[in-house]
C-alpha angles and dihedrals in degrees: 000000000000137000135063111293116186107210125204099169133070120291120225118248089232127023123252112235117220099204097191089063103026096235137123126226126193104172139035088250090058090048091051093048089052094049094046095050099038102039093137093063099040115112142153090276086068102041094051139131095281090056093047088049089054093048090050098045112022098034094034093228101133098156088058090046092051092049088051092048091050092050093052091045092054092041098255116184125254090248090059092050092052097046092047091059095043094049094045095061099042087216092133129055123247091254092051090050089052091049093053090045088058091049092049091049090050090056088056091058094050124093124237095271095048093050091048091050093050090050091048093049088051091054092044089054089050093052091248093135101166091049090049092050093052088058095047092046089054091054093048094046094056127081110283111263110233090205093062121078130241086248090061094055091041089057091048090055093044094051090046088058091051090052091048090048093052088054090051093246094133100164090057089044089052092055091049094049090048093053090044091055095047094050101043104011092227108171090215092060089056093052091048089051092055091048092051087048091055094045094043107066110312108080095109096038122115108224125213124213092255090062090074133066090217147351088263091058091052092047092052092048092053093046093051095045087052091053096048089047088054091050091049090055090049089053087082088068094054122105096246093053087049090054091052093048090051090053090049092053089050089055091049091050092053094251092137100160089048089047094053094046091050091050091048091052092050093048091047092055090047089054093049092050092049091048090052093050098047106036 
Protein backbone atom coordinates (compact mmCIF):
# COMPACT_ATOMS: atom_id res chain seq x y z
CA UNK A 1 0.00 0.00 0.00
CA UNK A 2 1.47 3.35 -1.03
CA UNK A 3 0.69 6.99 -0.36
CA UNK A 4 0.50 9.12 2.78
CA UNK A 5 -2.43 8.18 5.02
CA UNK A 6 -3.17 10.35 8.06
CA UNK A 7 -4.64 8.07 10.72
CA UNK A 8 -6.71 9.34 13.63
CA UNK A 9 -8.00 6.03 14.94
CA UNK A 10 -6.29 3.20 16.78
CA UNK A 11 -3.58 1.20 15.03
CA UNK A 12 -3.63 -2.57 15.41
CA UNK A 13 -0.76 -4.19 17.30
CA UNK A 14 -0.36 -6.55 14.35
CA UNK A 15 -1.38 -5.99 10.72
CA UNK A 16 -4.28 -7.73 9.01
CA UNK A 17 -3.29 -9.43 5.77
CA UNK A 18 -5.73 -9.23 2.87
CA UNK A 19 -4.64 -12.30 0.94
CA UNK A 20 -6.66 -11.57 -2.22
CA UNK A 21 -4.70 -8.36 -2.77
CA UNK A 22 -1.45 -9.16 -0.97
CA UNK A 23 -1.55 -6.10 1.31
CA UNK A 24 -1.49 -5.46 5.05
CA UNK A 25 -3.72 -2.96 6.83
CA UNK A 26 -3.30 -1.76 10.40
CA UNK A 27 -5.90 1.00 10.72
CA UNK A 28 -9.42 1.76 9.59
CA UNK A 29 -8.06 4.51 7.37
CA UNK A 30 -5.85 2.03 5.57
CA UNK A 31 -8.83 -0.30 5.16
CA UNK A 32 -10.86 2.56 3.67
CA UNK A 33 -8.03 3.45 1.30
CA UNK A 34 -7.85 -0.14 0.14
CA UNK A 35 -11.61 -0.47 -0.38
CA UNK A 36 -11.88 2.85 -2.21
CA UNK A 37 -9.02 2.15 -4.61
CA UNK A 38 -9.73 -1.54 -5.21
CA UNK A 39 -13.50 -1.65 -5.40
CA UNK A 40 -13.46 -3.98 -8.43
CA UNK A 41 -11.71 -6.77 -6.52
CA UNK A 42 -13.59 -6.39 -3.24
CA UNK A 43 -15.92 -9.28 -2.43
CA UNK A 44 -17.44 -11.01 0.58
CA UNK A 45 -14.30 -13.11 0.95
CA UNK A 46 -12.49 -9.90 1.95
CA UNK A 47 -15.16 -8.44 4.22
CA UNK A 48 -15.67 -11.57 6.29
CA UNK A 49 -15.85 -12.61 9.94
CA UNK A 50 -12.06 -12.52 10.37
CA UNK A 51 -11.86 -8.90 9.22
CA UNK A 52 -14.80 -7.94 11.42
CA UNK A 53 -13.10 -9.62 14.40
CA UNK A 54 -9.95 -7.63 13.64
CA UNK A 55 -11.95 -4.40 13.52
CA UNK A 56 -13.59 -5.19 16.87
CA UNK A 57 -10.58 -6.44 18.79
CA UNK A 58 -7.42 -5.04 17.24
CA UNK A 59 -8.80 -1.68 16.12
CA UNK A 60 -11.19 -1.37 19.09
CA UNK A 61 -14.13 -0.37 16.87
CA UNK A 62 -16.87 -2.64 18.20
CA UNK A 63 -19.80 -0.44 17.05
CA UNK A 64 -18.62 -0.73 13.44
CA UNK A 65 -17.99 -4.46 13.85
CA UNK A 66 -21.49 -4.96 15.27
CA UNK A 67 -23.04 -3.05 12.37
CA UNK A 68 -21.14 -5.15 9.81
CA UNK A 69 -22.15 -8.36 11.60
CA UNK A 70 -25.78 -7.25 11.50
CA UNK A 71 -25.57 -6.53 7.77
CA UNK A 72 -24.08 -9.95 7.06
CA UNK A 73 -26.68 -11.66 9.25
CA UNK A 74 -29.54 -10.02 7.39
CA UNK A 75 -27.95 -10.60 3.96
CA UNK A 76 -26.86 -7.03 3.36
CA UNK A 77 -25.22 -6.43 0.00
CA UNK A 78 -21.51 -5.96 -0.56
CA UNK A 79 -22.13 -2.33 -1.43
CA UNK A 80 -23.77 -1.75 1.95
CA UNK A 81 -20.79 -3.27 3.75
CA UNK A 82 -18.30 -1.13 1.85
CA UNK A 83 -20.28 2.09 2.29
CA UNK A 84 -20.78 1.43 6.01
CA UNK A 85 -17.02 1.21 6.54
CA UNK A 86 -16.24 4.25 4.37
CA UNK A 87 -18.86 6.46 6.02
CA UNK A 88 -17.92 5.37 9.55
CA UNK A 89 -14.37 6.70 9.41
CA UNK A 90 -15.05 10.01 7.68
CA UNK A 91 -11.78 9.52 5.81
CA UNK A 92 -13.30 10.44 2.44
CA UNK A 93 -15.27 13.56 1.53
CA UNK A 94 -18.96 13.57 0.65
CA UNK A 95 -18.20 13.92 -3.08
CA UNK A 96 -15.71 11.03 -2.95
CA UNK A 97 -18.29 8.86 -1.20
CA UNK A 98 -20.81 9.73 -3.91
CA UNK A 99 -18.28 8.75 -6.59
CA UNK A 100 -17.63 5.35 -5.06
CA UNK A 101 -21.38 4.80 -4.63
CA UNK A 102 -21.85 5.44 -8.36
CA UNK A 103 -19.11 2.94 -9.11
CA UNK A 104 -20.74 0.33 -6.90
CA UNK A 105 -24.11 1.00 -8.53
CA UNK A 106 -22.55 0.56 -11.98
CA UNK A 107 -21.22 -2.84 -10.94
CA UNK A 108 -24.78 -3.90 -10.13
CA UNK A 109 -25.86 -3.12 -13.71
CA UNK A 110 -23.10 -5.21 -15.29
CA UNK A 111 -23.51 -8.86 -16.16
CA UNK A 112 -21.21 -11.54 -14.78
CA UNK A 113 -18.63 -11.35 -17.57
CA UNK A 114 -18.37 -7.56 -17.36
CA UNK A 115 -17.86 -7.68 -13.59
CA UNK A 116 -15.24 -10.40 -13.97
CA UNK A 117 -13.37 -8.33 -16.56
CA UNK A 118 -13.50 -5.22 -14.37
CA UNK A 119 -12.12 -7.24 -11.48
CA UNK A 120 -9.46 -8.83 -13.68
CA UNK A 121 -8.42 -5.45 -15.05
CA UNK A 122 -8.10 -4.11 -11.51
CA UNK A 123 -5.87 -7.04 -10.54
CA UNK A 124 -3.82 -6.49 -13.70
CA UNK A 125 -3.32 -2.81 -12.87
CA UNK A 126 -2.19 -3.80 -9.37
CA UNK A 127 0.31 -6.36 -10.76
CA UNK A 128 -1.67 -9.32 -9.40
CA UNK A 129 -1.28 -11.25 -12.60
CA UNK A 130 -2.36 -14.70 -11.45
CA UNK A 131 -5.55 -13.25 -9.93
CA UNK A 132 -6.23 -11.33 -13.13
CA UNK A 133 -5.89 -14.49 -15.20
CA UNK A 134 -8.34 -16.36 -12.98
CA UNK A 135 -11.01 -13.81 -13.86
CA UNK A 136 -10.20 -13.72 -17.57
CA UNK A 137 -10.20 -17.51 -17.80
CA UNK A 138 -13.60 -17.64 -16.09
CA UNK A 139 -14.99 -15.35 -18.78
CA UNK A 140 -13.46 -17.30 -21.63
CA UNK A 141 -14.55 -20.68 -20.24
CA UNK A 142 -18.21 -19.63 -20.13
CA UNK A 143 -20.64 -19.70 -23.01
CA UNK A 144 -20.22 -16.57 -25.12
CA UNK A 145 -22.64 -13.80 -24.16
CA UNK A 146 -24.46 -12.56 -27.26
CA UNK A 147 -25.02 -9.15 -25.63
CA UNK A 148 -21.27 -8.49 -25.48
CA UNK A 149 -19.27 -7.33 -28.48
CA UNK A 150 -16.37 -8.99 -30.26
CA UNK A 151 -14.27 -6.11 -29.02
CA UNK A 152 -15.06 -7.09 -25.41
CA UNK A 153 -13.80 -10.64 -25.91
CA UNK A 154 -10.83 -9.40 -27.91
CA UNK A 155 -9.87 -7.18 -24.99
CA UNK A 156 -10.19 -10.09 -22.55
CA UNK A 157 -7.82 -12.20 -24.67
CA UNK A 158 -5.44 -9.24 -25.03
CA UNK A 159 -5.33 -8.52 -21.30
CA UNK A 160 -4.81 -12.22 -20.57
CA UNK A 161 -1.83 -12.01 -22.92
CA UNK A 162 -0.49 -9.04 -20.98
CA UNK A 163 -0.79 -10.97 -17.72
CA UNK A 164 1.03 -14.00 -19.15
CA UNK A 165 3.75 -11.76 -20.59
CA UNK A 166 4.26 -10.04 -17.24
CA UNK A 167 4.78 -13.52 -15.75
CA UNK A 168 7.36 -14.27 -18.51
CA UNK A 169 5.10 -16.93 -20.03
CA UNK A 170 5.62 -15.61 -23.54
CA UNK A 171 4.39 -18.63 -25.49
CA UNK A 172 1.02 -18.45 -23.71
CA UNK A 173 0.99 -14.68 -24.14
CA UNK A 174 1.61 -15.09 -27.87
CA UNK A 175 -1.43 -17.37 -28.23
CA UNK A 176 -3.64 -14.91 -26.36
CA UNK A 177 -2.55 -11.95 -28.48
CA UNK A 178 -3.13 -13.99 -31.64
CA UNK A 179 -6.68 -14.84 -30.54
CA UNK A 180 -7.29 -11.23 -29.56
CA UNK A 181 -6.22 -9.96 -32.98
CA UNK A 182 -8.28 -12.54 -34.87
CA UNK A 183 -11.40 -11.66 -32.84
CA UNK A 184 -11.21 -7.87 -32.63
CA UNK A 185 -8.55 -6.84 -35.15
CA UNK A 186 -6.85 -4.49 -32.70
CA UNK A 187 -3.45 -3.47 -34.17
CA UNK A 188 -1.96 -3.36 -30.66
CA UNK A 189 -2.72 -7.06 -30.20
CA UNK A 190 -0.83 -7.79 -33.41
CA UNK A 191 2.19 -5.81 -32.22
CA UNK A 192 2.16 -7.55 -28.85
CA UNK A 193 1.88 -10.91 -30.60
CA UNK A 194 5.10 -10.21 -32.49
CA UNK A 195 6.84 -9.06 -29.31
CA UNK A 196 5.80 -12.23 -27.54
CA UNK A 197 6.95 -14.24 -30.58
CA UNK A 198 10.39 -12.64 -30.32
CA UNK A 199 10.63 -13.20 -26.59
CA UNK A 200 9.20 -16.72 -26.60
CA UNK A 201 11.76 -18.76 -28.51
CA UNK A 202 12.78 -17.13 -31.74
CA UNK A 203 15.27 -14.39 -30.85
CA UNK A 204 18.12 -16.19 -32.56
CA UNK A 205 16.14 -17.69 -35.42
CA UNK A 206 16.92 -16.63 -38.97
CA UNK A 207 13.62 -16.09 -40.75
CA UNK A 208 12.94 -16.73 -44.39
CA UNK A 209 10.66 -14.58 -46.48
CA UNK A 210 8.04 -17.36 -46.38
CA UNK A 211 7.79 -17.02 -42.59
CA UNK A 212 5.92 -13.73 -42.97
CA UNK A 213 2.56 -12.91 -44.46
CA UNK A 214 3.94 -9.68 -45.92
CA UNK A 215 6.99 -7.43 -46.08
CA UNK A 216 5.23 -5.28 -43.47
CA UNK A 217 5.21 -8.23 -41.04
CA UNK A 218 8.91 -8.85 -41.57
CA UNK A 219 9.71 -5.17 -41.12
CA UNK A 220 7.73 -5.03 -37.90
CA UNK A 221 9.41 -8.18 -36.58
CA UNK A 222 12.90 -6.84 -37.31
CA UNK A 223 12.08 -3.50 -35.70
CA UNK A 224 10.69 -5.11 -32.54
CA UNK A 225 13.61 -7.54 -32.31
CA UNK A 226 16.01 -4.60 -32.59
CA UNK A 227 14.19 -2.72 -29.82
CA UNK A 228 14.25 -5.77 -27.52
CA UNK A 229 17.97 -6.29 -28.20
CA UNK A 230 18.57 -2.66 -27.23
CA UNK A 231 16.61 -3.14 -23.99
CA UNK A 232 18.65 -6.25 -23.23
CA UNK A 233 21.84 -4.20 -23.62
CA UNK A 234 20.46 -1.52 -21.29
CA UNK A 235 19.73 -4.18 -18.66
CA UNK A 236 23.38 -3.91 -17.62
CA UNK A 237 22.58 -0.45 -16.28
CA UNK A 238 19.79 -1.69 -14.04
CA UNK A 239 20.11 -1.99 -10.27
CA UNK A 240 19.67 -5.77 -10.25
CA UNK A 241 22.49 -6.25 -12.73
CA UNK A 242 24.66 -3.97 -10.59
CA UNK A 243 23.93 -6.13 -7.54
CA UNK A 244 24.92 -9.27 -9.44
CA UNK A 245 28.10 -7.59 -10.62
CA UNK A 246 28.93 -6.59 -7.02
CA UNK A 247 28.51 -10.21 -5.94
CA UNK A 248 30.76 -11.36 -8.77
CA UNK A 249 33.48 -8.91 -7.69
CA UNK A 250 33.24 -10.14 -4.08
CA UNK A 251 33.86 -13.67 -5.29
CA UNK A 252 36.82 -12.55 -7.40
CA UNK A 253 38.30 -10.76 -4.37
CA UNK A 254 37.99 -13.87 -2.22
CA UNK A 255 35.16 -12.49 -0.05
CA UNK A 256 33.29 -15.78 -0.18
CA UNK A 257 30.99 -15.33 2.85
CA UNK A 258 30.02 -11.84 1.66
CA UNK A 259 29.45 -13.24 -1.83
CA UNK A 260 27.05 -15.94 -0.63
CA UNK A 261 25.20 -13.44 1.59
CA UNK A 262 24.75 -11.10 -1.39
CA UNK A 263 23.48 -13.93 -3.59
CA UNK A 264 21.03 -15.06 -0.88
CA UNK A 265 19.66 -11.51 -0.61
CA UNK A 266 19.23 -11.25 -4.38
CA UNK A 267 17.46 -14.60 -4.62
CA UNK A 268 15.18 -13.75 -1.69
CA UNK A 269 14.15 -10.52 -3.41
CA UNK A 270 13.44 -12.47 -6.60
CA UNK A 271 11.29 -14.92 -4.65
CA UNK A 272 9.29 -12.09 -3.06
CA UNK A 273 8.76 -10.42 -6.43
CA UNK A 274 7.64 -13.68 -8.06
CA UNK A 275 5.31 -14.48 -5.18
CA UNK A 276 3.73 -11.03 -5.48
CA UNK A 277 3.26 -11.42 -9.23
CA UNK A 278 1.75 -14.91 -9.12
CA UNK A 279 -0.43 -14.95 -5.97
